[in-house]
C-alpha positions in Angstrom: -41.1 -7.1 -17.6 -40.8 -6.2 -21.3 -39.1 -3.5 -23.3 -42.2 -1.3 -23.1 -41.4 -0.7 -19.4 -38.0 0.6 -20.3 -39.6 2.9 -22.9 -42.1 4.2 -20.3 -39.3 4.9 -17.9 -37.3 6.7 -20.7 -40.4 8.9 -21.4 -40.6 9.7 -17.7 -36.9 10.6 -17.7 -37.2 12.8 -20.8 -40.1 14.7 -19.2 -38.2 15.4 -16.0 -35.1 16.5 -17.9 -37.2 18.8 -20.1 -38.9 20.3 -17.0 -35.5 21.0 -15.4 -34.3 22.6 -18.6 -37.3 24.9 -19.0 -37.1 25.6 -15.2 -40.5 24.2 -14.4 -38.7 21.9 -12.0 -36.0 23.1 -9.5 -33.3 21.4 -7.5 -34.7 21.5 -4.0 -31.7 23.1 -2.2 -31.2 25.7 -4.9 -34.9 26.6 -4.7 -34.6 27.1 -0.9 -31.5 29.3 -1.4 -33.2 31.3 -4.1 -36.3 31.9 -2.0 -34.3 33.0 1.0 -32.5 35.6 -1.1 -35.2 37.0 -3.3 -36.1 39.8 -0.8 -32.7 41.4 -1.4 -32.7 40.7 -5.1 -29.2 39.4 -4.7 -29.6 35.8 -5.9 -27.0 34.7 -8.4 -26.4 31.2 -9.6 -22.7 30.6 -9.0 -20.4 28.2 -10.8 -21.0 25.4 -8.4 -24.8 25.8 -8.7 -24.5 25.6 -12.5 -22.4 22.5 -12.3 -24.9 21.0 -9.9 -27.8 21.9 -12.3 -26.0 20.4 -15.3 -25.3 17.1 -13.5 -28.9 16.9 -12.3 -30.3 17.5 -15.8 -28.2 14.7 -17.3 -29.2 12.2 -14.6 -32.0 13.5 -12.3 -32.4 10.2 -10.6 -31.0 6.7 -10.4 -33.8 4.6 -8.8 -37.5 4.2 -8.2 -39.6 2.6 -5.5 -43.3 1.9 -5.5 -44.7 1.8 -1.9 -47.9 1.3 0.0 -48.3 3.5 3.1 -51.4 4.3 5.2 -53.7 3.0 2.5 -52.1 4.9 -0.3 -49.9 3.8 -3.2 -47.1 6.0 -4.2 -44.2 6.0 -6.7 -41.0 7.8 -5.7 -37.9 8.4 -7.8 -34.6 8.7 -5.9 -31.8 11.1 -6.9 -28.6 12.7 -5.8 -30.5 16.0 -5.5 -34.2 16.5 -4.5 -36.3 18.0 -7.3 -39.6 19.9 -6.9 -41.9 21.7 -9.2 -42.9 25.4 -8.9 -45.6 24.5 -6.4 -43.0 22.6 -4.4 -44.6 19.2 -5.1 -42.0 16.4 -4.8 -40.7 15.1 -8.1 -37.4 13.4 -7.1 -36.7 12.4 -3.5 -33.2 13.4 -2.3 -31.2 10.3 -1.3 -30.6 11.9 2.1 -34.2 12.1 3.1 -35.4 9.5 5.7 -37.8 7.8 3.2 -34.9 7.1 0.8 -33.5 4.5 3.3 -36.3 2.2 2.2 -34.8 2.2 -1.3 -31.4 1.1 -0.1 -32.7 -1.5 2.4 -35.3 -3.3 0.3 -34.7 -6.7 -1.1 -37.1 -9.4 -2.5 -38.7 -11.3 0.4 -38.5 -8.3 2.7 -41.3 -5.9 1.4 -42.0 -4.3 4.8 -39.5 -1.6 5.5 -39.1 0.9 8.3 -37.7 4.4 8.1 -36.9 6.7 10.9 -37.7 10.4 11.0 -35.7 12.5 13.4 -37.2 15.7 14.9 -34.2 18.0 15.1 -35.9 20.6 17.3 -37.4 18.2 19.9 -34.7 15.5 19.6 -37.3 12.8 19.0 -37.6 10.1 16.5 -40.6 8.3 15.0 -40.5 5.0 13.1 -42.8 4.6 10.1 -43.5 1.4 8.1 -44.2 1.0 4.4 -44.7 -1.9 2.1 -42.5 -1.9 -1.0 -44.1 -3.3 -4.1 -41.3 -2.6 -6.6 -37.8 -1.3 -6.9 -35.9 -0.2 -10.0 -32.3 0.7 -10.4 -31.3 2.7 -13.6 -28.1 2.9 -15.5 -28.3 6.2 -17.3 -25.8 7.5 -19.9 -26.2 10.6 -22.0 -29.7 11.0 -20.7 -30.7 7.5 -21.9 -31.7 4.5 -19.8 -29.4 1.7 -21.0 -30.2 -0.8 -18.3 -32.9 -1.3 -15.7 -32.7 -3.7 -12.8 -36.1 -4.6 -11.3 -36.9 -6.3 -8.0 -40.4 -7.0 -6.5 -41.6 -8.2 -3.1 -41.7 -11.9 -4.1 -38.3 -13.7 -3.9 -38.7 -16.1 -6.8 -40.8 -13.9 -9.1 -40.0 -13.8 -12.8 -40.3 -10.0 -12.5 -36.9 -9.9 -10.6 -34.8 -9.3 -13.7 -32.5 -6.8 -15.5 -33.5 -5.4 -18.9 -31.4 -3.4 -21.4 -32.7 -0.7 -23.7 -32.6 -3.3 -26.5 -35.0 -5.6 -24.6 -32.3 -8.0 -23.6 -33.0 -9.7 -20.3 -30.1 -10.4 -17.9 -29.7 -12.3 -14.7 -30.2 -10.2 -11.5 -26.8 -10.2 -9.7 -24.7 -7.5 -8.3 -23.9 -6.5 -11.9 -25.4 -3.0 -11.3 -22.9 -2.2 -8.6 -20.1 -3.9 -10.4 -20.6 -2.0 -13.6 -20.7 1.4 -12.0 -17.5 0.6 -10.0 -15.7 -0.6 -13.2 -17.0 2.0 -15.6 -15.9 5.1 -13.7 -12.5 6.8 -14.4 -9.9 5.4 -12.1 -8.8 8.8 -10.7 -7.7 7.5 -7.4 -10.0 10.0 -5.7 -12.8 8.7 -3.5 -15.9 7.8 -5.4 -19.4 9.1 -4.9 -21.5 6.0 -4.2 -25.0 7.4 -3.8 -26.5 5.2 -6.5 -24.8 2.0 -5.1 -25.1 2.4 -1.3 -25.6 -1.0 0.2 -27.9 -1.7 3.2 -25.1 -1.9 5.8 -23.5 1.3 4.4 -26.9 3.1 4.5 -27.3 2.2 8.2 -24.0 3.9 9.1 -24.7 6.9 6.9 -28.1 7.6 8.5 -27.2 7.4 12.2 -28.3 10.6 14.0 -25.8 13.4 14.9 -25.7 12.4 18.5 -24.6 8.9 17.7 -20.9 7.8 17.5 -20.3 5.5 14.6 -17.4 3.0 14.3 -16.9 1.4 10.9 -14.5 -1.5 10.9 -14.0 -2.2 7.2 -11.5 -4.2 5.2 -9.3 -2.5 2.6 -11.4 -1.1 -0.2 -14.8 -1.5 1.6 -15.7 2.1 0.9 -15.2 3.4 4.5 -14.1 6.8 3.5 -16.8 7.3 0.9 -19.4 6.2 3.5 -18.1 8.8 6.0 -18.3 11.6 3.5 -21.8 10.6 2.5 -22.6 10.6 6.3 -21.4 14.2 6.5 -23.6 15.1 3.6 -26.6 13.4 5.3 -25.9 15.2 8.6 -25.7 18.6 7.0 -28.9 18.0 5.0 -30.9 16.8 8.0 -29.6 19.1 10.7 -30.2 22.6 9.4 -28.5 24.2 12.4 -25.2 22.6 11.4 -22.7 24.6 9.4 -19.7 23.3 7.4 -17.3 24.8 9.9 -18.9 22.6 12.7 -17.5 19.5 11.0 -14.0 18.2 10.5 -12.4 15.4 8.5 -9.1 14.1 9.9 -6.8 12.0 7.7 -3.4 10.5 8.2 -1.6 12.8 5.7 -2.0 15.6 3.2 -1.4 13.0 0.5 -4.5 11.1 1.8 -6.6 14.2 2.3 -6.1 15.2 -1.3 -8.2 12.1 -2.3 -11.3 13.8 -0.8 -11.1 16.9 -3.0 -13.1 15.6 -6.0 -15.9 14.3 -3.8 -16.6 17.3 -1.6 -18.5 19.3 -4.2 -20.4 16.2 -5.4 -21.9 15.8 -1.9 -22.3 19.6 -1.2 -19.5 19.5 1.4 -17.6 22.5 0.3 -16.2 24.5 3.3 -15.7 21.5 5.6 -12.3 21.6 7.1 -9.8 18.8 6.3 -6.6 18.3 8.4 -4.2 15.8 9.8 -4.2 15.4 13.6 -0.8 17.0 14.0 -1.6 20.0 11.7 -4.8 20.5 13.7 -3.1 21.0 17.1 0.5 21.9 16.4 -0.4 25.6 15.9 -1.7 25.8 19.5 1.5 24.2 20.9 3.9 26.5 19.1 4.3 28.9 22.1 5.4 25.9 24.3 7.7 24.3 21.7 10.4 26.8 20.7 12.3 24.2 18.7 9.3 23.0 16.8 8.0 19.5 16.2 9.3 16.5 14.2 6.0 15.4 12.8 7.4 12.8 10.4 7.2 9.2 11.7 9.6 7.8 9.2 12.3 7.4 11.8 10.0 5.3 14.0 9.5 2.8 11.3 13.0 2.6 9.9 14.9 2.8 13.1 12.5 1.2 15.6 9.8 -1.1 14.1 12.0 -2.4 11.2 14.8 -3.2 13.6 14.8 -5.7 16.4 17.2 -3.5 18.5 14.5 -0.8 18.7 12.5 -2.7 21.3 13.0 -0.3 24.2 12.0 2.7 22.1 9.0 0.8 20.8 7.8 0.2 24.4 8.4 3.8 25.3 6.3 4.9 22.3 3.5 2.4 23.1 3.4 3.8 26.7 3.1 7.4 25.4 -0.1 6.4 23.6 -1.6 4.2 26.2 -4.7 4.4 28.4 -2.4 4.0 31.4 -0.5 7.1 30.4 -3.8 9.1 30.1 -4.7 8.0 33.6 -1.3 9.2 34.9 -1.6 12.5 33.1 -5.1 13.0 34.6 -3.8 12.3 38.1 -0.7 14.4 37.8 -2.5 17.5 36.3 -5.3 17.1 38.9 -2.7 17.2 41.6 -1.3 20.4 40.2 -4.8 21.9 40.1 -6.1 20.7 43.4 -2.9 21.5 45.2 -2.6 25.0 43.9 -4.3 26.6 46.8 -2.0 24.8 49.2 0.8 26.9 47.8 -0.8 30.1 49.1 1.1 32.1 51.8 0.3 35.5 53.2 1.8 38.2 51.0 3.0 41.6 52.4 4.4 44.5 50.5 5.3 47.6 52.6 2.6 47.7 55.3 -0.1 46.2 53.1 -0.8 42.5 53.7 -3.1 39.9 52.0 -3.8 36.9 54.2 -4.2 33.4 52.8 -8.0 33.7 53.3 -7.9 36.9 51.2 -6.0 35.1 48.4 -8.4 32.2 48.5 -11.3 34.6 48.1 -9.7 36.3 45.1 -8.8 32.9 43.5 -12.3 31.4 44.0 -13.8 34.5 42.4 -12.4 33.3 39.0 -13.5 29.6 39.4 -15.7 29.9 36.4 -12.7 30.1 34.1 -10.4 27.2 32.8 -7.6 26.6 35.3 -4.8 28.4 33.6 -7.0 31.5 32.9 -8.2 31.3 36.5 -4.6 31.4 37.7 -3.7 34.2 35.3 -6.6 36.3 36.4 -5.8 35.6 40.1 -2.2 36.7 39.7 -3.2 39.8 37.7 -5.7 40.7 40.4 -3.2 40.4 43.2 -0.5 42.3 41.2 -3.0 45.1 40.4 -4.0 45.3 44.0 -0.5 45.9 45.3 0.4 48.2 42.4 -2.6 50.3 43.3 -1.5 50.4 46.9 2.0 51.4 46.0 0.7 54.0 43.6 -1.4 55.6 46.3 1.6 55.6 48.7 3.7 57.3 46.1 1.0 59.9 45.7 1.0 60.4 49.5 4.8 60.8 49.5 4.6 63.4 46.7 1.8 65.2 48.5 3.7 65.3 51.8 6.8 66.6 50.0 4.8 69.4 48.4 3.2 70.3 51.8 6.6 70.4 53.5 8.1 72.5 50.8 5.2 74.9 51.1 5.8 74.9 54.9 9.3 76.2 54.2 7.9 79.4 52.6 8.3 82.4 54.9 10.2 80.3 57.3 13.1 82.7 57.8 15.5 80.6 55.7 17.9 82.3 53.3 17.6 81.4 49.7 20.6 79.1 50.0 19.2 77.4 53.1 15.8 77.0 51.5 17.3 75.4 48.3 19.4 73.0 50.4 16.3 72.0 52.3 14.4 71.5 49.1 17.1 69.2 47.7 17.1 67.1 50.9 13.3 66.7 50.8 13.4 65.5 47.2 16.2 63.2 48.0 14.2 61.6 50.9 11.1 61.4 48.6 13.0 59.8 45.8 14.5 57.3 48.2 11.1 56.3 49.6 9.6 56.0 46.1 12.4 53.8 44.8 12.3 51.7 47.9 8.6 51.1 47.4 9.0 50.3 43.7 11.9 48.0 44.4 10.0 46.2 47.2 7.0 45.9 44.9 9.0 44.5 42.0 11.0 42.0 44.0 8.2 40.7 46.1 5.8 40.4 43.2 8.4 38.7 41.1 9.2 36.1 43.8 5.5 35.6 44.5 4.5 35.3 40.8 7.3 32.7 40.3 5.9 30.7 43.2 2.4 30.8 41.7 3.4 29.9 38.1 1.9 26.9 36.5 4.3 24.9 34.3 3.4 24.9 30.6 2.1 21.7 28.9 5.6 20.8 27.6 7.2 21.1 31.0 4.5 19.1 32.7 4.9 16.4 30.0 8.7 16.2 30.7 8.0 16.1 34.5 5.6 13.2 34.1 8.1 11.3 32.0 10.7 11.4 34.7 11.7 8.3 36.6 10.8 9.9 39.9 7.2 10.7 38.9 6.7 7.4 37.0 7.9 5.5 40.1 4.9 7.0 41.9 2.7 5.0 39.5 4.5 1.6 39.5 1.3 -0.2 40.4 -0.5 1.2 37.4 2.2 0.8 34.8 4.5 -1.9 36.1 8.1 -2.0 37.3 9.8 -1.8 33.9 8.4 1.5 32.6 10.1 4.0 35.0 13.5 2.5 34.2 13.0 3.1 30.4 12.7 6.8 31.1 15.8 7.1 33.3 18.1 9.8 31.7 15.6 10.0 28.9 16.5 12.9 26.6 14.0 15.3 25.1 16.2 16.6 22.3 13.1 17.1 20.1 9.3 16.8 20.3 8.2 14.0 17.9 5.0 12.9 16.3 4.4 10.6 19.3 4.7 13.5 21.9 2.3 16.0 20.5 -0.9 14.1 21.4 -0.1 13.8 25.1 1.2 17.4 25.3 -2.0 18.6 23.8 -4.0 16.5 26.1 -2.3 18.3 29.0 -3.1 21.6 27.2 -6.8 20.7 27.1 -6.8 20.0 30.8 -5.4 23.4 31.5 -7.2 25.5 28.9 -10.5 25.5 27.1 -10.4 23.6 23.8 -9.4 26.1 21.2 -11.9 24.6 18.8 -15.1 22.6 19.3 -16.8 20.5 16.6 -20.2 19.0 16.3 -18.8 15.9 14.5 -15.4 14.7 13.4 -14.7 12.1 10.8 -11.5 10.2 11.7 -10.1 8.2 8.9 -7.4 5.5 9.2 -8.4 5.5 12.9 -6.5 2.2 13.6 -3.2 4.1 13.7 -4.3 6.7 16.3 -3.4 5.9 19.9 -5.7 6.0 23.0 -4.3 9.4 23.8 -5.3 10.8 20.4 -8.9 9.7 21.0 -8.8 11.2 24.5 -7.9 14.5 22.9 -10.6 14.3 20.3 -13.2 13.4 22.9 -12.6 16.9 24.4 -12.9 18.6 21.0 -16.1 17.1 19.6 -19.6 16.0 20.5 -19.5 12.9 18.4 -17.3 11.0 15.9 -17.4 8.6 13.0 -14.2 6.5 13.1 -13.1 4.6 10.1 -10.5 1.9 10.4 -9.3 -1.6 9.7 -7.5 -3.5 12.5 -5.6 -5.5 10.0 -4.0 -2.3 8.7 -2.8 -1.2 12.1 0.9 -0.9 11.3 1.9 1.2 14.3 2.6 -2.0 16.2 1.2 -1.8 19.8 0.5 1.9 19.4 -2.7 1.9 17.4 -6.1 0.2 17.8 -6.9 -3.5 17.8 -10.2 -3.6 19.7 -12.8 -1.1 18.7 -15.3 -2.1 21.4 -12.7 -1.4 24.1 -11.9 1.9 22.7 -15.5 3.0 22.3 -16.5 1.9 25.7 -13.5 3.5 27.5 -13.4 6.8 25.6 -17.0 7.4 24.6 -18.6 5.6 27.5 -21.3 8.2 28.0 -22.6 7.9 24.4 -24.3 5.1 22.5 -22.4 4.0 19.4 -22.9 1.9 16.3 -20.2 -0.6 15.4 -20.5 -1.7 11.8 -18.3 -4.3 10.1 -17.7 -4.3 6.4 -16.1 -7.4 5.0 -16.5 -6.9 1.2 -13.8 -5.0 -0.8 -15.2 -3.0 -3.7 -11.8 -1.8 -4.8 -9.7 -4.7 -5.7 -10.2 -7.7 -8.1 -10.7 -11.2 -6.8 -7.2 -12.0 -7.8 -5.7 -9.3 -5.7 -7.9 -10.1 -2.7 -6.9 -13.8 -2.9 -3.3 -12.8 -2.5 -4.0 -10.4 0.3 -6.0 -13.1 2.1 -3.2 -15.5 1.7 -0.7 -13.1 3.3 -2.9 -12.8 6.4 -3.5 -16.6 6.5 0.2 -17.3 6.3 0.7 -15.3 9.5 -2.5 -15.7 11.5 -3.5 -19.2 10.4 -7.2 -20.0 10.7 -7.8 -17.1 13.2 -8.0 -14.4 10.5 -11.2 -13.1 8.9 -10.9 -13.2 5.1 -11.8 -10.3 2.9 -14.8 -10.9 0.6 -14.1 -9.7 -2.9 -16.8 -8.3 -5.2 -17.4 -10.7 -8.1 -14.9 -8.8 -10.4 -12.0 -10.4 -12.1 -8.7 -9.0 -13.4 -5.2 -10.1 -14.3 -3.5 -12.7 -12.0 -1.1 -11.2 -9.5 2.4 -12.0 -10.6 5.5 -12.7 -8.5 8.9 -12.2 -10.1 12.4 -12.9 -8.8 15.0 -10.4 -9.8 18.7 -11.3 -9.9 20.1 -7.7 -9.5 19.3 -4.1 -9.2 19.8 -3.7 -13.0 17.4 -6.6 -13.5 14.8 -4.9 -11.3 15.1 -1.6 -13.1 14.7 -3.3 -16.5 11.7 -5.2 -15.3 10.1 -2.1 -13.7 10.6 -0.1 -16.9 9.1 -2.9 -19.0 6.1 -3.3 -16.7 5.4 0.4 -16.4 5.6 1.0 -20.1 3.1 -1.7 -20.6 0.8 -0.5 -17.8 0.8 3.1 -19.0 -1.1 2.0 -22.1 -4.0 0.9 -19.9 -3.7 2.4 -16.4 -3.8 6.1 -15.4 -2.4 5.7 -11.9 0.5 3.4 -11.2 2.3 3.1 -7.9 5.7 1.6 -7.2 6.0 1.0 -3.4 9.2 0.3 -1.6 9.5 -0.6 2.1 11.7 2.3 3.2 12.0 5.9 2.1 15.7 6.1 1.3 15.5 3.2 -1.3 12.2 4.6 -2.6 13.7 8.0 -3.3 16.7 6.3 -5.0 14.4 4.2 -7.1 12.4 7.2 -8.1 15.5 9.0 -9.3 16.4 6.1 -11.6 12.9 5.8 -12.9 12.6 9.5 -13.4 15.6 9.5 -15.6 14.0 6.9 -17.9 10.5 8.4 -17.9 11.4 12.0 -18.4 10.5 13.2 -14.9 7.1 11.4 -15.1 8.1 9.1 -12.2 8.2 11.0 -8.9 8.7 10.2 -5.2 5.6 11.2 -3.3 5.9 12.1 0.4 2.9 12.5 2.7 2.7 16.3 2.4 2.2 16.1 -1.4 -0.6 14.8 -3.6 -0.4 12.3 -6.3 -0.1 13.9 -9.8 -2.3 12.6 -12.5 -0.4 10.8 -15.3 2.7 10.3 -13.2 4.2 7.1 -11.8 4.1 7.5 -8.0 6.9 6.0 -6.0 6.0 5.7 -2.3 7.4 4.4 1.0 5.3 1.6 2.4 4.2 3.4 5.6 3.0 6.5 3.6 0.7 4.5 1.3 -2.2 4.1 3.8 -5.6 4.9 2.5 -4.3 5.5 -1.1 -5.7 3.8 -4.2 -4.1 3.1 -7.6 -5.1 1.2 -10.7 -2.0 -1.0 -10.5 0.7 -1.4 -7.9 4.3 -2.8 -8.0 5.7 -4.0 -4.7 9.5 -3.8 -4.7 11.6 -6.6 -3.1 9.1 -8.5 -0.9 11.8 -10.9 0.1 12.5 -12.8 3.3 14.8 -10.0 4.7 12.4 -7.1 4.0 9.2 -8.8 4.9 9.8 -11.4 7.6 6.9 -13.5 8.9 5.6 -11.3 11.8 2.5 -9.3 12.6 3.9 -6.0 11.5 5.0 -7.1 8.1 1.9 -9.2 7.5 -0.2 -6.1 8.0 2.2 -3.9 6.0 2.2 -6.3 3.0 -1.6 -6.6 3.2 -1.8 -2.8 3.0 0.5 -2.6 0.0 -1.3 -5.2 -2.0 -4.7 -3.7 -1.4 -3.8 -0.3 -2.7 -4.3 -1.8 -6.2 -7.7 -1.8 -7.9 -6.9 -3.9 -11.0 -3.4 -5.4 -11.0 -0.5 -6.2 -8.7 3.0 -7.3 -9.5 5.5 -8.3 -6.8 9.3 -8.4 -7.2 11.7 -10.1 -4.8 15.4 -10.8 -4.4 16.8 -14.1 -3.2 14.1 -15.8 -1.1 10.6 -14.5 -1.2 8.9 -13.5 2.0 7.5 -16.4 3.9 4.2 -14.4 4.0 4.0 -15.3 0.2 4.2 -19.0 0.9 1.9 -20.8 -1.5 2.0 -18.0 -4.0 5.5 -18.0 -5.3 8.2 -20.5 -6.2 11.7 -19.8 -4.8 14.8 -19.4 -7.1 18.6 -19.0 -6.6 20.3 -15.6 -6.1 22.6 -13.7 -8.5 24.7 -10.6 -7.6 25.0 -7.6 -9.9 25.1 -3.8 -10.0 22.4 -1.4 -8.9 21.8 -3.6 -5.9 21.6 -0.5 -3.8 17.9 -0.1 -4.7 17.0 -3.6 -3.6 
């Protein structure tokens, strides 16, 4: 390949850009939208459309494939948006089209590629095969091709090369992907990866709507970006889907804010984003008069970080377990199936409904969810007796009027007649009051006997020692004792999932989705997934078992989860072992932390071939020493990094540290809680357990010493999470003895005591 090939491709690019600018070519989706609205003459190109057009004009495509199919040779250009001419002939193939998978999956030595076409209407799929002759990947800046990577079918061909616009030939490696990842602004927001989608990522993205997808990916493997691209693919290829049919669940509002910049890029505006607790807590408010403590800070700082929190940890694990779901199923089923056994004949005045009558009424509403069936049944019986009493009262009034009429011309004096009238009214009023009182008392007693406890009350009943003792075989001898005299002073983060599970067994799901993306899925319990199964047809779960920091509560075996929860669906389990976020130096440290705890049984992260500064480990002698070193580091980093995070293990010390730093940096250092979003240009101070899913240019880990990070599974996972938040550089400080998880990375030094030690 010579420079002329680059010139030819530049000429092709110029032609497409010119055609887009003079509106000879159209973005496919915008053309469809325009055509659909022309009849009403109401089509207007909105701001988002204009931005979309502008981006497409500057880079209409990023790749090309030459294929042979059914005896015909064809050249296809691949772009972020499909482009057609006025006659709707294809100019640029949208990356979401089935054929585009050939581009992502091809590599030298594997020219024969299959692509699958799904028939949305008939729910059928067909597999087509093509032969790829050539693939080109373009790096385009300012409408100019500055680099072109070419691959052909033969593995060892001289045509497998990379050429710059100056005719320089480079070695074909993963430089194309590496350059794009490095050259983009480090905003901390999720990156659009359309041009760099890898084969295994493409497989997950293109799974059909009816398929559940589980992506087990190491930190920085692009799980979240893949999931959003999957949503874009599903919307594009399932025209019946609407944005409101889809949901993105994240661990915090802080994390969800990282989606914002990518949603418009992928045409995902309008898709709902929420945390699990925010999604369901609105529906539980009527049953939780004292609200919900949604923050899990207390669990980490008073349970997981302390050895004496063992009993509470076991209680929490049980609340999220599969065993607990089975108990809830059985207990609520008993309430439902035993409801009719509570029926007794009901008589008010001389009107009587037998048990058989009540059963007939109740079964007449069997088409409704259980609680609504009960409500309709009670209302029906109540209305029946109210109508009876109302007729009886009308009869009393009628009889009174007849009797008073009978008194006319009865030979009574006026005084006698008035006395008789008063006596009749007295008798009538007595009878009416008696009927109403009997109706009120009997109905009140009967309705009370027919009431169904609300989800919160049922939850408290189940977690009583008496009820749990009924299930000793399923849960073991020790669990019931843990809940003896167990107080329910407040409903916590760990209570709302099982309470809502009970709600869903009693009521219809308040919302149903076609597909839910579940990010940081390793930290959700079995009960969470049991709830989500009732609210959606399919899911894409993103997680990393090594980041499961809710010890014993989250997920450690994806196959077990998928088989037990989604046992009636096929699913794809995809493992991603390469980190595209962090440098080799950072990944080396993260791998060492896992190795120090797990030994040879851990699976190392594979770093992309991208280098950066060595991770540094620094002993501090005092709080003052720490502050001075932090200030020096941050001042140096602010010259080259846009997003800097200082992460402390617990919240109290993180907030105190943020106050000190804020004084020095004129309020530009702030503590960030999970309900906020990271501000651009600010130094973010975070608690360790709130940093999940976040990404920064550079990270400082505060005081990773032996006391704060002992050698156990929880702290190995936690330290791994903190280190892998960094894209380019990590610095670790420690007081006294460094954490044994850092063995082999740092040399120990003696301790010195000084002021400001409260922030260590």
